[in-house]
N, C-alpha and C positions, 0 to 999 in steps of 0.2 A: 632727041627720041632715044639716041644709042645709048648715052650717058644715063638717061634714066633706068633703062633697062639693064645695065652695069651696074648701078647702085642696087636694084632690086634684087639681081642675080647676088653681088655681093652679101646684102643683108639676108639673104635665105641659106646661102652658104653658112653664115657666121652663125645665124641660130641654129643650123644644123648640128653645127661643131659644137656649139654650147651643149644643146639637148642629149648628144652622144657622148659627150664627155661628162655631163652629169650621169647617165643612165651607166656608164663605164664605171665611174665612181662608186656608184651604190653596188655593182657588184663584187667589186673588190674588197669592200670593208667587210671586216670580219666583227662580230660582235665581243664587244669587250668583256669578260666574265670578271667582276669585282671579288677579288679573293677577300678573303676576311674569316674573322671567328664567329663562332656561335658558341652558345652555352644554352644547356639542357638540364633539367633536375627532372628525376623521373622516379617512379616507385617498382618496384619488383616483386612478384611474387613466385616461389618455385618449389619443384616439386623433386626431392632427393631421390636419385637412383638405388641408393637403398634404403630401401622403407622399414627394415629389422631394428634400425637405430635411429634413424630421423624422420618426422613426421610430416614438415614443410620447411619453407623459407621463405621470410619476409626481409626487404629491405628499402633504401633508398640510396639514389647515388647522384652524381653531379658529373657531366660530362662536357669538355672542352673540345670543341670542334674547329680546326681549321681547314678550310676548302680550299686545296690545289687546284682544282677545276669545279665544273659544274658537275662532274660525276665522280670524283674523286675527293677524300678527305684524310686526314690525319686525327685522329681522336686520343683523348686521355680520360680517363674515367676512375673515380674513386667513389666510395660512400661508405655505407653499413649494412652488412646482411647478418641476419640472426638466424642460424640452422636450429629449429626446434627439435629437440632429442626426446625419445620417447622412454618408459621405465623408469620414470622420476629420478634420471640423471639430469645435470645442469645443461643449458645449452651453450652452443658456440657461437659468440659473436665475433665477426670478421670484418676487417678492415682491406677489401680488394684495392688494389692500385694496378692499372692495366693501361697499356700503350697498344693502339693499333691503327687499323687501317678501312676505309668504307669506300664502297665502290657502288655508284648506283648503275643498275644493269636494265632498268625498265622503265619508260617515262620518264625519268629523271625524279622518282618518288620511291620506288622498291629497291633494295639495296641489299647486299651482301657485307659481313664485316668478320673480321678477324682480331681478336686482341689476346696478349699475352702479357704476364706480370707477376704479381704475386700476391698473397692473402696473409694477413698478421691476425692472430688470434688476440682478442681484445678483453674477453670477459672471461671470469668464474676461474682466475688463475691458471689456465690452459697458455702454455708457452709453447705451442707449436704453430709453425709458419710453413707455408707450402707454395710452391709454383702453381700458376694456373694457366689454362687456355680457355678462350671463350670464341666460337664462330657462333655467327648467328644471321638472321636474315630479318627485315623490317621493312616498313613503310614511314616514310616522313613527309609530311607537307611543311608549310611555312611555319609551323608552329606546333604540331603534334607529331609525336615520333612512337611508333608502335613496333615492339621486336620482339622476338623468340630467339632465345640463345641456349646452348649448351655448355655448362661451365664445368671443367674436368679440372680436380685438384690432385696434386703428386701426393699429399701427406695426411689429408683426411680420409676417411671411410665412405665415403659418398662424394657423389658428383650431384649436377642439378640442372634439369631444365627448367627456365626462367621466364617470363612475360614480363616485359618493360614497358610502362605507361609513362609517356614524359611529354613534358612543355618545354620547347626549347625557343629562342629568339637570337638574333643577330646582334654582335656587341658594337 
């Protein structure tokens, strides 16, 4: 009888230790975030800050994003933007090239971003290039990205406030 009781106690202690070890292992495991690339294609509509010269801006872009963590990403953006000019003057078409940082600040969907780079004039014989900076805010889900940004140019006679609607996916 005494040996049966010892076997029962040993069995209960062994089960308890296994369960305690299993619970402890679950507490110490941290979720592994899969770093990786995303690619997004967007359309942009902007309102120039100097409406005496420019009427509006339209463009398209491609953005490569590398997720450092669940809340931070590095981004590279390029595309084409056309600044439509009033008074029968020729429009200004530019290719912006920007690098930046994106940080998710609320519920892993709302973010702030900052980009810097350059813009290269490519239409109508204009040979004026500029530095640019573009802070913004936005919302991103698994596939949709909506953002508003201020884009400041050092050499053109205007800046713009632009809305970007994009479709993105993991590579």
